[in-house]
C-alpha positions, 0 to 999 in steps of 0.5 A, a space after each residue: 639882196 643889195 645892187 652896188 650901184 658904181 660897180 668896182 674892178 678887182 686888181 692884184 698887184 705883186 707887193 712885199 710877197 703878197 698877192 695884194 687884192 685891190 677894189 678900184 671904182 673908176 678909170 685910174 688912166 682918166 684924170 678926175 679933178 679930184 685928187 684920188 682918193 684911198 680907203 683902207 678897211 679895219 680889223 678883220 673886215 674887206 675892202 668891198 666893206 666901202 662899196 655902200 659908202 661909195 656909192 652913195 659919194 655925189 662926187 666923181 673921182 678915182 678910188 682903191 680900196 686894198 685887202 690887208 695882208 691876211 684878209 679878204 682875197 690877198 694871198 702870200 706869196 711865201 715859199 710853198 704858199 705858207 700864210 704868215 702867222 703873225 701880223 705888225 703894224 710896220 709891215 701895213 705901212 710898207 705895203 701901202 706906202 708900195 701899193 701908192 707907188 704902183 698906183 700913183 707915183 709920187 701923186 699926192 692922194 685923199 687919204 681914209 681908214 677906219 677903225 685899224 686901217 685909220 689907226 695905221 693912217 695916221 701913223 702913214 700921214 704923220 711919216 711920208 706927209 707930203 704924200 697926203 693931201 687930206 686925211 680921214 680918220 673913221 673911228 680909229 682910237 689906238 689901243 690902250 697905253 701900257 706899259 714896259 713892265 708889261 712886255 714879258 707876259 706879253 711876249 709870254 701870251 704869244 709865245 703861246 698862242 703861237 703854239 695853239 694857232 699852229 695845235 689848232 687851237 685858234 681858228 676862225 668860225 665857219 658857216 652853213 651858207 651865205 645866210 649864216 654869214 649874214 646873220 653873223 654880221 647883223 650880230 654884229 651890227 643890228 643897224 645894218 639892213 638885211 640886203 646889205 648884210 646879205 650883199 656883204 657876206 659873199 665878200 666876207 666868206 667864200 664857199 669851199 668844198 669839204 674834205 676829209 682834211 677839214 677837220 675842224 669845220 662845221 660848215 662850208 663858208 669860210 671868212 676871209 681872215 687869217 687866224 692868225 690876227 685874234 692872236 695878241 699882238 707880242 708888241 707893247 702899244 706905245 701912246 708917246 711913239 704914236 704922238 711923236 708919228 702924228 706931231 708931223 701931220 699936215 693933212 687936215 684931218 676930218 676925224 669921224 666918230 660915232 653915237 655909241 662909244 665903242 671904246 667903252 664898249 671895248 676896254 670901259 675905264 682901261 681908255 676913255 674917248 677924253 683920253 683920245 681926244 686929248 691924244 688927238 692933240 698932237 694934230 695941228 689941224 683937225 674937225 671932229 663929227 659925231 653922226 648919230 645912229 651909227 655904230 663902229 660900223 658907221 660907214 653901213 649904219 649912216 652911208 649917206 650920211 658919211 658920204 655928204 661930210 666927207 664930200 664937203 671936208 674932200 672938196 
């Protein structure tokens, strides 16, 4: 199994009715020559996903990475411990604001996000430009553009899926062992090495005892994510609104993409890389880089190459 070179500490911070799990590399009390770096993970992922990248960094800095609400070890403090049944981007932005207040007050930071986390950090950097020193987007493309005419059927789909969630029809698969979870990770991303998949599986899922009340479980290892994340968003993706936020970004942006075309894989002809690059023209200062032999999880595939690129950009 993979052995981390730089150990992290787990902290829990009460943020907006959430008991936020935050992974911390470095000493928050120490004064570093570099800006703090905040890492934001993507959909159905966890903060531990960045361990391989952190291990590859040459420059010493304070690094924090939260588990987003509904993921990892972050839990809800809502009445009776009830979990959320839907998630919206505005809540992620609010959580990030409060987390930065807690750890850094008004100190500017470097901000990196992967996939969904990159979409959040791009929005935040445009909403709070003074708080961001430098910005890094790893495979954060946004979503295909939508039309207002799609709104009625989108709301219908959301309501139907909400009922399916409470009826137990929407759920996450369970596994018999951590090795089985690792196999799932390898299936999702054949480029990740076995030792890293085995290590990440221990953080991506957790073993739970079987009970007589567990009707839908075929295994004891449960993914650390809420099944509510699988529900279609009730809100349409507004490209024009997003571009207006991106126009307010003042931080230099490093945009890193994988050699494998993720957009083609997900959306086919509906949303292509040319359109993504056109959207990014809203940002005033941007550097592009593509890393060879990588898929969407490029921080797993080529962490050393990516770390050198980030170290150079930030310093």
